[in-house]
C-alpha positions as CSV (number, residue, x, y, z in Angstrom):
1,M,63.8,114.2,104.4
2,D,62.1,111.1,105.8
3,T,65.2,109.2,106.2
4,K,63.0,105.8,106.9
5,T,60.9,106.2,103.8
6,N,63.5,107.4,101.2
7,T,67.3,105.7,102.4
8,I,69.2,102.6,101.5
9,L,72.3,102.8,103.2
10,I,74.4,100.3,101.6
11,F,77.6,99.0,103.1
12,D,81.2,97.3,102.8
13,L,82.6,93.8,105.2
14,D,85.8,93.8,105.0
15,D,87.9,96.6,106.7
16,T,84.9,98.5,106.9
17,L,82.6,97.2,109.3
18,Y,85.1,95.3,110.5
19,K,89.1,95.2,110.1
20,E,90.2,92.4,107.7
21,I,93.8,92.5,109.6
22,D,91.4,90.6,112.8
23,Y,90.0,88.3,110.1
24,L,94.1,87.3,109.1
25,S,95.1,86.8,112.2
26,S,92.3,84.2,113.1
27,A,92.9,82.2,110.1
28,Y,97.2,82.6,110.9
29,K,95.7,81.2,114.8
30,E,94.0,77.9,113.4
31,I,96.4,77.0,111.2
32,A,99.5,77.5,113.6
33,S,97.6,75.1,115.7
34,F,96.5,72.8,112.9
35,I,101.0,73.1,112.2
36,S,101.9,72.7,115.9
37,K,100.5,69.4,115.7
38,K,103.2,68.6,113.2
39,V,106.3,69.8,115.2
40,T,108.1,71.0,118.1
41,K,107.3,74.3,118.7
42,S,103.8,76.2,119.8
43,S,100.8,77.3,118.2
44,E,101.7,80.6,119.8
45,Q,105.0,80.7,118.8
46,L,104.0,79.5,115.0
47,W,100.9,82.4,114.5
48,Q,103.6,84.9,116.1
49,E,105.6,83.7,113.2
50,M,103.4,83.8,110.6
51,L,101.9,87.2,111.4
52,A,106.4,88.7,111.5
53,S,106.4,86.9,107.8
54,Y,103.1,88.6,106.6
55,H,104.1,91.7,107.7
56,R,107.4,91.5,106.3
57,G,105.2,90.7,102.8
58,D,106.1,86.9,102.5
59,N,104.5,84.1,100.8
60,V,103.5,83.3,104.4
61,F,102.2,79.3,103.4
62,H,105.2,78.7,101.4
63,A,107.6,80.2,104.3
64,I,106.3,77.6,106.9
65,I,105.6,74.9,104.5
66,K,109.7,75.6,104.0
67,R,110.7,76.8,107.5
68,Y,109.7,73.0,108.9
69,Q,110.0,71.0,105.9
70,L,106.4,70.1,105.9
71,T,105.6,67.7,103.0
72,D,101.7,66.0,103.3
73,V,100.1,69.3,103.5
74,G,100.6,72.0,100.6
75,I,100.0,75.4,99.9
76,E,96.6,75.0,98.5
77,D,95.5,72.9,101.5
78,F,96.3,76.1,104.0
79,I,94.5,78.5,102.2
80,A,91.2,76.4,101.8
81,M,91.6,75.9,106.1
82,Y,91.9,80.3,105.7
83,R,88.7,80.5,103.6
84,R,86.6,77.9,105.7
85,H,87.6,78.8,109.3
86,H,85.2,80.5,111.4
87,P,86.9,83.1,112.4
88,H,87.0,85.2,115.7
89,I,86.5,88.6,115.3
90,Q,83.7,91.2,116.1
91,L,82.6,94.9,115.8
92,T,84.0,97.9,118.1
93,S,81.2,99.0,120.3
94,S,81.6,101.9,118.2
95,T,80.1,99.9,114.7
96,K,77.4,98.2,116.8
97,Q,75.9,101.0,118.0
98,F,75.9,103.3,115.1
99,L,74.6,100.3,113.1
100,A,71.9,99.6,115.6
101,S,70.7,103.1,116.2
102,V,70.4,103.5,111.8
103,K,68.7,100.7,111.4
104,E,65.9,102.4,113.0
105,Q,66.2,105.3,110.7
106,V,66.8,104.2,107.5
107,F,64.3,102.1,105.0
108,K,66.9,99.5,104.3
109,V,70.2,98.2,105.0
110,G,72.7,96.3,102.0
111,L,76.0,94.6,102.4
112,I,78.2,94.3,98.9
113,T,81.0,92.6,99.5
114,D,83.2,91.1,97.2
115,G,84.8,87.7,98.4
116,R,83.8,84.1,98.1
117,G,79.9,82.7,100.2
118,M,81.2,80.5,102.6
119,Q,83.9,82.7,103.5
120,Q,81.9,86.2,104.0
121,R,78.3,84.4,105.8
122,H,81.1,83.3,108.2
123,K,82.1,86.6,108.7
124,L,78.5,87.5,108.9
125,K,77.6,85.3,111.9
126,A,80.9,85.7,113.3
127,L,80.4,89.8,114.3
128,G,76.7,88.8,114.8
129,L,75.5,90.7,111.2
130,S,73.5,87.2,109.5
131,N,70.5,89.1,109.9
132,Y,71.1,92.8,110.0
133,F,70.8,93.2,106.7
134,D,68.1,93.4,104.8
135,T,70.2,92.2,101.0
136,V,73.7,91.4,100.5
137,V,75.4,90.5,97.4
138,I,78.5,88.7,97.5
139,S,80.7,88.6,94.8
140,E,80.9,84.8,94.2
141,E,77.6,84.0,94.8
142,F,75.8,87.2,93.0
143,G,78.4,85.9,89.7
144,S,80.4,89.3,90.0
145,E,82.2,91.8,91.6
146,K,83.4,95.7,92.1
147,P,83.5,97.2,90.5
148,N,80.8,95.4,88.3
149,K,77.8,98.0,88.0
150,A,75.4,95.3,88.2
151,N,76.6,94.5,92.0
152,F,75.1,97.6,92.8
153,K,72.0,98.3,90.2
154,Y,70.8,95.0,91.8
155,F,69.8,97.2,94.5
156,E,68.1,99.7,92.3
157,D,66.0,97.1,90.5
158,T,64.7,95.2,93.9
159,Y,63.7,98.5,95.6
160,G,63.8,101.6,93.2
161,A,65.9,104.0,91.9
162,H,64.0,107.1,93.1
163,L,65.0,106.1,95.9
164,D,68.4,108.2,98.3
165,Y,71.0,105.8,98.1
166,I,74.6,106.0,100.3
167,Y,77.5,103.3,100.5
168,V,79.9,102.7,102.6
169,G,83.3,101.0,102.2
170,D,87.1,101.8,102.5
171,N,89.0,100.5,98.6
172,T,89.5,103.2,96.5
173,A,90.6,101.1,93.8
174,K,87.2,99.8,93.2
175,D,84.7,100.6,96.0
176,F,83.4,103.9,94.5
177,I,83.1,104.1,90.9
178,A,79.3,102.1,90.2
179,P,78.0,104.3,92.9
180,N,79.4,107.6,91.7
181,T,78.2,106.2,88.6
182,L,74.8,105.4,90.0
183,G,74.4,109.0,91.4
184,W,74.6,107.3,94.9
185,Q,76.3,109.1,98.1
186,T,79.5,107.8,98.6
187,F,82.2,107.6,102.0
188,C,85.3,106.5,102.1
189,L,86.5,105.5,105.6
190,L,89.5,106.4,105.8
191,D,92.3,103.8,107.0
192,D,93.5,104.2,110.1
193,G,96.8,101.9,109.0
194,R,95.9,98.4,109.9
195,N,94.0,97.7,106.3
196,I,95.0,95.1,104.5
197,H,94.6,97.4,101.2
198,K,96.2,100.2,101.7
199,Q,94.1,103.8,100.3
200,S,95.6,105.5,97.1
201,F,93.8,109.2,96.8
202,D,95.6,109.6,93.5
203,L,92.3,109.2,91.6
204,E,91.2,110.1,88.1
205,P,87.4,112.1,89.2
206,S,85.3,109.0,88.4
207,K,86.9,106.7,91.8
208,Y,87.0,109.3,94.4
209,P,84.1,108.8,97.0
210,N,82.1,111.7,98.2
211,H,82.6,112.2,102.0
212,C,86.2,111.0,103.8
213,I,85.4,109.9,107.7
214,R,87.8,108.9,110.4
215,D,84.9,106.7,111.7
216,L,81.2,105.2,110.9
217,S,79.5,107.4,113.1
218,D,81.2,110.4,111.4
219,M,78.2,110.3,109.1
220,A,75.6,111.6,111.8
221,L,77.5,114.6,111.2
222,I,77.3,115.0,107.0
223,L,73.6,112.6,106.8
224,P,69.7,113.8,108.4
225,L,70.1,111.6,111.6
226,T,69.0,111.8,114.9
227,Y,72.0,109.9,116.3
228,N,75.3,111.9,118.4
229,P,78.9,110.0,117.5
230,H,80.1,111.8,120.9
231,E,77.4,109.6,122.9
232,I,79.8,106.6,122.3
233,T,82.6,104.4,123.9
234,S,84.9,103.0,121.0
235,S,86.4,99.3,122.3
């Protein structure tokens, strides 16, 4: 198979190309810096408190407002800061090299991700992926979110249904329903313990991916890609 002319490879973003917990940590750090100007604790201490609160399952913003009796800022203000901030996140060297390799081999590379347009595009910029994808579907901009089939069908309408479509995601609750229905190949990147949304494989058949992988480079063991995952070094 000539992958350059036949394959369209489409990715999810959060917890697939990078770890969403890193975005959360970045946002908390910025918010902690903001709060530190109002209280007597350092931004580092506040950041660590917020992370600990998150891992306990608290409502982090409510807890921090209550603990420090913040009266001039509310939960909605923190949510807005969380969504608007320019994150300090990056691809692993493994992911970066894999993406560069497959970009040269497949016909088109796309992205289907749920979230707000500004927030997701800030992530793409921070990851150095703003110009990487040929087509980007972000739920807020597109008008619907996964598992809506329209978000996926858009690619077939754009490039043709006769091509070989592959979707790579991580969320077993919603990522694979639509592409499975459309007859695409689906890959699930397994949770390494850091995912925001935990995976469950107690699934009805329509939700189950075709393949489960532990690293994106493992796709090269299944697909006709001239790429050796053992030649890379993960960061």
